C-alpha positions in Angstrom: 96.0 77.1 61.0 98.1 79.8 62.0 100.4 81.6 59.5 104.0 83.1 60.1 102.9 86.5 60.5 101.1 85.6 63.7 104.2 84.1 65.1 105.9 84.2 67.7 103.3 84.0 70.3 102.5 87.0 72.6 104.4 85.6 75.6 107.7 85.5 73.5 107.4 89.0 72.2 108.2 90.4 75.3 111.8 92.1 75.1 114.3 91.5 77.8 114.1 93.8 80.8 110.3 94.3 80.0 108.5 94.4 83.2 104.8 93.4 83.7 102.8 93.5 87.1 100.2 90.7 87.6 97.6 90.8 90.4 95.4 87.9 91.2 95.6 84.3 92.9 97.5 81.1 91.7 99.6 83.3 89.5 102.3 80.9 89.1 100.1 78.1 87.9 99.2 79.9 84.3 101.5 78.6 81.7 100.4 81.3 79.5 101.7 79.9 76.3 101.7 83.3 74.6 98.1 83.4 73.8 95.7 86.0 75.2 93.3 84.2 77.6 90.8 85.1 79.9 91.7 86.8 83.3 92.6 84.3 86.0 91.1 84.1 89.4 91.2 87.5 91.0 92.9 88.9 94.1 90.0 89.3 96.8 89.5 92.5 98.9 87.0 92.9 101.6 86.5 95.5 104.4 83.6 95.8 107.0 83.2 97.8 110.2 80.5 97.2 113.1 80.2 100.5 114.8 78.3 99.1 117.6 80.5 96.2 118.4 83.5 98.4 117.3 84.9 95.7 115.2 86.4 95.7 111.7 87.3 93.0 109.2 89.9 93.2 106.5 90.3 90.3 104.2 92.9 90.3 101.6 93.5 86.9 99.7 96.0 86.8 96.5 99.1 88.1 95.1 101.0 91.0 93.4 103.8 89.9 91.3 106.4 91.8 89.3 107.6 89.8 86.0 110.9 90.8 84.6 112.2 89.4 81.1 115.5 87.7 81.4 115.8 86.3 78.1 113.6 85.0 75.2 114.1 83.5 71.8 110.9 83.8 69.5 110.1 81.3 67.0 110.3 82.4 63.4 108.1 79.6 61.9 105.1 77.8 63.2 107.0 74.6 63.4 109.5 76.0 65.7 109.3 76.4 69.4 109.7 79.6 71.6 111.8 79.8 74.7 111.2 82.4 77.3 112.7 83.1 80.6 111.3 85.5 83.5 112.1 86.3 87.0 109.1 86.6 89.3 109.0 88.8 92.6 105.8 88.0 94.4 104.2 89.3 97.3 101.1 87.1 98.4 98.6 87.6 101.2 96.1 85.3 103.0 94.8 87.6 105.6 91.5 87.7 107.5 91.4 89.6 110.5 88.4 87.5 111.9 90.8 84.5 112.4 93.7 84.0 114.8 96.7 86.0 113.8 98.6 82.6 113.4 96.3 81.2 110.7 97.3 84.2 108.5 100.2 84.3 106.1 102.1 86.9 104.3 105.1 85.9 102.1 107.5 87.2 99.9 109.0 85.1 97.0 111.5 85.2 94.1 111.5 82.7 91.5 113.1 81.8 87.9 110.5 80.3 85.3 111.5 78.8 82.1 108.9 78.5 79.4 109.1 76.4 76.2 106.1 76.8 73.8 106.0 74.7 70.8 105.0 76.1 67.4 101.4 75.9 66.2 102.0 72.9 63.9 104.2 71.1 66.4 101.5 71.7 68.8 98.9 70.3 66.4 101.3 67.2 66.1 101.1 66.7 69.8 104.3 68.0 70.9 104.8 68.9 74.6 105.2 72.4 76.1 106.6 73.0 79.4 107.0 75.3 82.3 109.4 75.0 85.0 110.2 77.2 88.1 112.6 77.4 90.9 112.2 79.7 93.7 112.8 81.0 97.2 110.3 82.5 100.1 109.7 83.9 103.2 106.6 83.6 105.0 105.2 85.4 108.2 102.0 86.4 109.8 100.2 89.8 109.8 101.9 90.6 113.2 105.5 89.4 112.0 105.9 86.8 114.5 106.4 83.9 112.2 109.7 82.9 110.3 109.3 80.1 107.6 111.9 79.9 104.9 111.4 77.7 101.8 112.9 76.7 98.4 110.5 75.1 95.8 110.2 73.8 92.3 107.2 73.7 90.0 106.4 72.0 86.8 103.8 72.5 84.4 103.1 70.6 80.8 101.0 71.4 78.0 99.8 69.0 75.3 97.3 70.2 72.7 96.2 66.8 71.8 95.5 65.7 75.3 92.3 68.0 75.6 94.5 71.2 75.1 95.9 70.6 78.5 97.8 73.6 79.8 96.5 75.8 77.1 94.1 79.1 77.0 90.6 78.7 77.1 89.4 76.3 74.3 86.1 77.2 72.6 83.9 74.0 72.0 80.4 75.0 70.9 80.3 78.2 72.9 81.8 76.3 75.8 85.1 77.7 76.8 87.5 75.9 79.2 90.7 75.5 80.2 92.4 73.0 82.7 95.9 72.6 83.9 97.9 69.8 86.3 100.9 71.1 88.1 103.4 69.4 90.3 105.1 71.1 93.1 107.9 70.0 95.5 108.9 72.0 98.6 111.6 72.0 100.9 111.6 74.3 104.0 112.2 75.2 107.7 110.1 76.7 110.4 112.4 78.9 112.4 109.7 80.4 114.4 106.3 78.9 114.4 104.6 82.3 115.7 102.2 80.3 117.8 100.6 78.0 114.9 100.3 74.7 116.3 100.5 73.0 112.8 103.8 74.8 112.2 105.1 73.9 115.8 104.8 70.3 114.6 106.8 70.9 111.6 109.4 72.9 113.8 109.9 69.9 115.9 110.2 67.7 112.9 112.9 69.8 111.6 113.3 70.5 107.7 110.2 69.5 106.0 109.8 68.0 102.5 106.5 68.4 100.5 105.2 67.2 97.2 102.0 68.8 95.9 100.2 67.8 92.7 97.2 70.0 91.9 94.5 70.2 89.0 92.8 73.5 88.2 90.2 74.0 85.7 88.3 77.2 84.4 84.9 77.8 82.7 83.7 80.7 80.9 80.2 80.6 79.5 79.1 82.6 76.8 76.3 84.4 78.8 75.9 87.7 80.4 78.3 89.5 78.0 81.1 87.0 78.8 81.0 88.7 82.4 80.8 85.3 84.3 83.7 83.0 85.2 84.0 79.7 87.2 87.0 78.0 88.6 87.7 74.7 90.5 90.9 73.3 91.9 92.1 70.3 94.0 95.3 70.0 95.5 97.2 67.0 97.4 99.8 68.0 100.2 102.0 65.2 101.1 104.4 66.2 104.1 107.3 63.5 104.4 108.6 65.1 107.6 105.0 64.4 109.3 104.2 61.2 106.9 100.8 62.7 106.3 98.5 64.0 103.6 96.3 66.9 103.5 93.8 67.9 100.7 92.4 71.2 99.8 89.4 71.8 97.5 88.1 75.3 96.1 85.7 76.8 93.8 85.3 80.3 92.8 82.4 82.3 90.9 83.3 85.7 89.5 81.3 88.5 87.8 83.0 91.1 86.1 81.7 94.8 87.0 84.5 96.5 85.1 87.6 96.1 82.9 89.7 94.5 85.8 87.2 94.4 88.5 85.1 91.4 89.7 82.5 90.4 92.3 83.9 87.2 93.7 82.4 84.4 95.9 85.2 81.8 97.0 84.9 78.4 98.8 87.8 76.6 100.4 87.6 73.3 102.2 90.4 71.0 103.5 93.7 72.2 104.6 95.9 75.2 103.9 98.7 74.3 101.5 100.9 76.7 103.3 100.4 76.3 107.3 98.5 73.0 106.7 95.5 74.5 109.2 92.1 73.3 108.7 90.0 75.6 106.3 86.3 75.6 105.7 85.2 79.2 104.6 83.5 81.4 102.3 85.1 84.7 101.1 82.7 87.4 99.4 84.4 90.9 98.2 85.6 92.7 95.2 88.3 91.1 93.1 91.3 92.6 91.0 92.7 90.5 88.3 95.4 91.9 85.9 
């Protein structure tokens, strides 16, 4: 059991105007809960050049995010709850020069996130924690030919008595894992599809409305000096303007080579949750997670 000296959680200890830079993927899916956890999915960087064919390939997959604390109310007792509000400024990349330009996405987003974190004793009694985010974003492609505007809401729940849902890595007999369901609602408009066929259908349909439930899990085995990590996720995009559903499934294997550097193998199949294009690809490269 935690004592009062260990409270409040680290997340709520940040002061207003405190800024933190995060680098990785799926950044907004981590509820944090104020406890130091394992690194998340790394941002992937890969570059290759073929002098004979005079071709080159650059891959960037992930996000850079600035978190700015707006307000916080730390708990003073393990039975109390902490509240924490932050603004998030995010630049995201899904760029692969071997693909057609219209399949790539670069986006810029602002969002505000509210965290409610139950105290240790309250969490052990089964009380919920939650994370709720509102945001707006602009997305284009690597040649800046596309214009897509979007507003979104995302909600996460945590509950310790439900298999530590939404909590950092749990340790059960040397098996450390974490899992988190999320729900996101999006409304947006394609002002210019930039030659992307799926976005052209969205543009013709007018304003789009999407609902996206997702489940993500992380496994960190106690082998190789804690250098190995596994991730898996599944998402379902239901687009009401097209009256159609699209799935996406992914799995990652990460091996740490330095403090914040990883070798990453990532596989994704299904449809992009952004453009809805079909996806079936492997990514291999260096990763950064902060």
